N, C-alpha and C positions, 0 to 999 in steps of 0.2 A: 685805298690804303689808308691805315691809321697808324699813329704812333703810340706805343704802349709805354706804361709807366716804367716797366723793367727793361725797355729797349730804347737806345738812343736813335736808332736809324732803322728804316725798313726800305729795302731796295727791291725794285722789280725790273724785268726786262722782257721784251716781246719774244715770242717764238718766230720762226722763219720758215720760208719756203725756199730751198736752195737749188742751184744748178739752172732752173727755168729753161730746160731744154738743152740747148747747145752750150750754155755757160758753165759747164762742169767745173766745180771747184772754185769758181770765180764769181758768179752772180748770186746774190741773195737778196730776198725780200722779206721785210719785217711784217709780221701779222699781228693783229690786235688781240692776241691771246697771250697772257703774261704769266711769267713764273715769279714768285715773290719770296724774299728771303729776309729773316731778321733774326735777332737774338732775344733771350728772355722768355717769358711765357708766350706759348703758342696760341694765336688767336683761333677763333672758330674756323674749321675747316683746314688747319695747318697741322703738321705733325713735325716732331723733332727728328732731325736726321743724323746718321752716323757719318763718320769720317770718310766713307767711301762714296758718299753722294757727290755728284759733280759740283754742286754748289760749294760743299764743304771743302773739296780738293782745291778749287780755285781760291776760295777764301783763305785757306791756310797758306797756299803758296805766296800770297801777298802779305803775310804776316798777321792774319786774323787768328785768334785763339779762343773764341767763345763758343759755346754750344749753339748750333743754328736750328731754326725751324724753317719749314718751306711749305707753300702751297702753290698749286698751279692749275691753270685751266687748259694746259697742254697735254694732249695724250702722249704717253711714252712709246717709242718705237714705231711711230707712224709717219715719219718723215716731216714733222712740223717743228724741229729744232728744239725739242725739250732740253737736251743736254747743253746746247749752246746757250739757251736763255738762262738755265740754272747756273751755269759757269759764269755768265756776264754778271748775273745778280750777285753771286758770291764774291767775284773779284772786285766789283765796285763797292760792296759792303766793306771789305777790308780797307779799301782806299778811303772812304768817308769816315770810317772809324779812326784811322790813322791821322787824318787831317782834321778831324773834329767838326766837319760841316758837311751838311747834305748838298750845299751848293757846289761842292767840288765835282760832283757827278755830272754837271753839265759843263765842265771845262774841258777844253780839247786835250790837254796834257794827260788828264786823269783818264779820259776815254781812250787815248792811245796806249796808255800803260795797261789798262785793263784788257784792251783788244789783243796786245801782244801775247799776254798770258793765255787768254781764252783761245786764240787761234792755235797756239802751240798745243794746248790740251786737246782741242778738237781734231788737230792734225790737218786742217784745211781752213782757210779765212773767211769763206763766203757767209756761212751762217753766223760765225762769230762777229763779223762786221755788222750784219743786219741787226743782231740783238743789241750791239753796242751803240750804233749810230742811228738805226732806224731807217725807214724808207727803202728804196732800191738802191742796191750798192754793187760796184764791181771792185773786188778786193783781191790784193796779193798779200803776202806776208809783211810787206813794207808799205803799202799804199792802199788807201780806200778812197774810191771816187764815188760821190752820190749823184744819182741820175734822177733829174726831174720826172714826175709821173703825174698824170692827170688825177685831180681830186674827184673826178666823175667815175672812176674805175674802182671796183671792188675785187676781191678774190673770193671765188666760190671753191670750196674743197669738198671732195668726196672721200670719206674716211672709213675704210673697211675695218672689220673686227680683227683680222690678222695683223701681226706685226712683222718688222723687217729688221735685221741687224745690219747697220751700216758696215761694220767690219766684214761680216760674212758676205754682203752683197759686193763688196770691192774685189773679192776673190773670183768673181765671175767676170771681171773686166780684163782685157788684154793689156799686157805690160807695154806692148809697142802698138802703134796705131799706123794705118796706111796713110800716105801722103794725101791722097785725094780726100779721105775722111777729115783729116786735120784741116785742110783748106776749106772744105765745106763748112765745118764748124766755125772756123774764123769769120767766113762770110756771114754765117747765121748770127753770130754774136754782133757783128757790126750792123746788121739789119735790125736785130732786136733793140739795141740801144738807140739807134737812130729813130726807130719807129715809136718807141715809148717816149722819147724826149720831144718828138714832134706831133705825137698823137696819130701817126699813120698806122692804122690797124692792119693794113695788108703787110707792111714790113714786120710788124710784131708777129703775125702769124707765120711769116717765113722764117723769122728768127728764132722760133722754138723747135725747129726741126733739127734733130740731134743724130749724129752717127756713132759717138764714142761711148755711150753708157746707157742710153734709154733702151735701145733694142734688146741688149743682153738682160737687163734688169726686167723689162716688161715680159720677156720670154717666160720668166718664172712666176709671174703674177697675172695670168690671163684676165682676171676680173679687172684689174687696174688698167690693163690694155684696153679692154672693152669700154671702161668708163671714160678714158681719155678720148677715144674716138667719139663716143656719144656726146661728150662735153663740146667738142668742136662742132658737131652736127647741130647742137642745141644753142648756138650763139655765142660761144666763147670767142673772144678776140684772139686768144692763144691759150693753149693748155699744155701741161707737162707733168711728168712724174716728180713729185715733191720730194727733194732730197733723194734718198735711196728708196723711197716708197714705204709702204704700199699706197699712201694717199696720192690722189691726183688733184691738182690745182689748176685754175684757170682765171684769166682776167675777164671780167664782164663790165659792161656799162652799168652804172648804178641804176637799178629799177628794171633791169633786162634779165633777170635771173629766174623768173617764174617757170619758164618751160623746163629749164635744167632742174630746178628744185623738185618739180613734180614729176619728172621722167626718170631721173637717175635712180637706180635701185642697187641693192646689195651692199649698201653702206650708208653712213651718216652723211647728210649734206648740210653744209653750213655756209652762210655768206659772211664774210669777215672784212672789216675795214683794213687798209694798209696803215701800219703804225708808222707815224713820222717822229716819234720822241725818242725812240731807243731806250736805253737804260735810265731810270729815274730813281730818286731817293727822297724820302721824307724825313 
């Protein structure tokens, strides 16, 4: 990222993989693919955006009034948190402009302010928290807990050509759930968080088993279901439908992705670091 003569600040935020199996609307993981927002002349690869763009909506909600540009390495509608990252960058840009310093982006109060706005606009806090704070998070509208995760783990993603609408996919989900399913998911979340924090790969694999949203969503994207099964067979520590899909993501030990990279078909395969910075400003 570079600062431009006609722009005081440039802000970027990481994308995310949300839910992570059983952690529906709670768990979010920041991935090192970023959306960038600024004002003034658009740099190479960037485009000016209109007021309906997610970054512009968040920016204006916090008092921003300039014409924005944006560029992003995140695919839209693929379950990698494009809208959350754009909103996080737009919200923080408004705050750093208001305060007149890029350093405010790294302060807790500013991040909390941006998080509240982004979580409200997103309608759920998991990917909002990941894009604001970075790392692996367990989020509610009022609290965000960051979960330690091994630096030796990376995220492998399988990204098909088709897209998914989060709003549309939510209509496939039941408005009420069975008690057994809710209990199973609570146990899975506990296993997942404990496994990640301790490096217990068996607990992580047990912790991505979901009963509340993945079965319904995967039924509509059989290629994603096949990729998820294959990823587990090819050495993933744990794998899940990323957000509402259709992308599938999984944890792998660094340097242990070759079999999956060469064997998974029907979509683009990428190995991505876990982002630990969250939203940043220049």
